[in-house]
C-alpha positions as MATLAB code, in Angstrom:
seq = 'MVKVLFVCSQNKLRSPTAEQVFSGYADVEVSSAGLNHDAEVPLSAELVEWADTIFVMEKAHANKLRAKFRAQLKRQNVICLNIPDQFAYMDPALVRILEEKVPRYLPALRKE';
ca = [
      10.141  -15.111    4.253;
       9.296  -14.513    8.090;
       6.794  -17.125    9.465;
       4.735  -15.531   12.109;
       2.683  -17.479   14.624;
      -0.295  -15.971   16.739;
      -1.428  -17.697   19.665;
      -4.355  -17.402   22.014;
      -6.617  -19.890   24.043;
      -9.219  -21.067   21.895;
      -8.325  -19.515   18.204;
     -11.450  -17.847   17.582;
     -11.206  -14.351   18.307;
      -7.573  -12.804   18.767;
      -5.286  -14.875   17.194;
      -7.555  -15.490   13.932;
      -8.001  -11.540   13.986;
      -4.117  -11.105   13.895;
      -3.607  -13.904   11.111;
      -6.123  -12.276    8.971;
      -4.771   -8.730    9.581;
      -1.238   -9.539    8.974;
      -2.196  -12.125    5.996;
      -1.791   -9.272    3.427;
       1.748   -8.201    4.243;
       4.483   -8.822    1.694;
       7.419  -11.438    3.166;
       5.466  -12.785    6.047;
       3.698  -16.067    6.393;
       1.115  -15.911    9.079;
      -0.857  -18.612   10.961;
      -2.640  -19.006   14.099;
      -3.495  -21.493   16.891;
      -5.089  -21.987   20.257;
      -3.462  -23.699   23.311;
      -6.485  -25.198   24.757;
      -7.100  -28.800   23.515;
     -10.622  -27.807   22.178;
      -9.360  -24.976   20.415;
     -10.651  -24.339   16.602;
      -6.813  -25.017   15.429;
      -5.011  -26.627   18.422;
      -1.253  -25.727   18.755;
       0.934  -28.283   17.600;
       4.576  -29.169   17.994;
       4.937  -28.879   14.146;
       3.630  -25.232   14.261;
       5.614  -24.295   16.819;
       8.730  -25.502   15.096;
       7.739  -23.929   11.812;
       7.407  -20.299   13.324;
      10.146  -17.975   13.474;
       8.258  -15.540   15.715;
       5.305  -16.537   18.050;
       2.864  -14.150   19.541;
       0.993  -14.724   22.339;
      -1.751  -12.563   23.609;
      -1.367  -13.099   27.558;
       1.474  -13.882   29.915;
      -0.356  -17.207   30.779;
      -0.311  -18.238   26.997;
       3.769  -17.605   27.004;
       3.919  -20.013   30.329;
       1.663  -22.420   28.921;
       3.552  -22.633   25.629;
       6.961  -22.651   27.257;
       5.703  -25.618   29.531;
       4.046  -27.532   26.880;
       6.463  -27.006   23.944;
       9.813  -26.625   25.573;
      11.282  -29.221   23.039;
      10.365  -27.406   20.182;
      11.208  -23.701   21.320;
      14.965  -23.419   20.054;
      15.248  -20.425   17.736;
      11.645  -18.773   18.156;
      11.072  -15.208   19.341;
       8.182  -15.520   22.022;
       6.553  -12.054   22.370;
       3.613  -11.329   24.670;
       1.331   -8.750   23.298;
      -0.708   -8.186   26.215;
      -4.034   -8.167   24.797;
      -7.007   -9.351   27.178;
      -9.776  -11.681   25.868;
     -12.483   -8.931   25.590;
     -12.661   -8.403   21.963;
     -14.730  -10.099   19.255;
     -13.245  -11.183   15.959;
     -12.093   -8.232   13.811;
     -13.234   -5.940   16.424;
     -11.443   -2.319   15.213;
     -10.374   -1.892   18.479;
      -8.194   -5.065   18.407;
      -7.328   -4.671   14.870;
      -5.938   -1.176   15.997;
      -4.009   -2.557   18.910;
      -2.311   -5.532   16.480;
      -1.283   -2.797   14.199;
       0.246   -0.584   16.753;
       2.064   -3.653   18.677;
       3.206   -6.099   16.035;
       5.445   -4.299   13.501;
       7.563   -2.873   15.913;
       8.871   -6.383   16.552;
       8.751   -7.262   12.828;
      10.555   -4.175   11.040;
      10.212   -5.704    7.650;
       6.540   -5.423    7.772;
       5.058   -3.767    4.583;
       1.553   -4.038    2.958;
       1.385   -5.622   -0.252;
];
């Protein structure tokens, strides 16, 4: 079982969409969180430690993640998807981008 965490700023649009899209895949456990203190689900040290792979939406998220959770980032792969904050929740264009980008980093992904 691979544990995948999707991170954006507010955990309202991009990362929850990614969590929803990949929640139906076999052998993958997914979660999402936001880096801002007022995010829907604020990123915690426990979530960072839980994850095997962390996908961030923007380079700024990767920088903030590494600065704030340096002690917890030991074995996790941190991957920037370069997805700008211009999509609504479950926007078909966002779903398409996620389905194109994420599986190349998780070769074992397959829908249940």
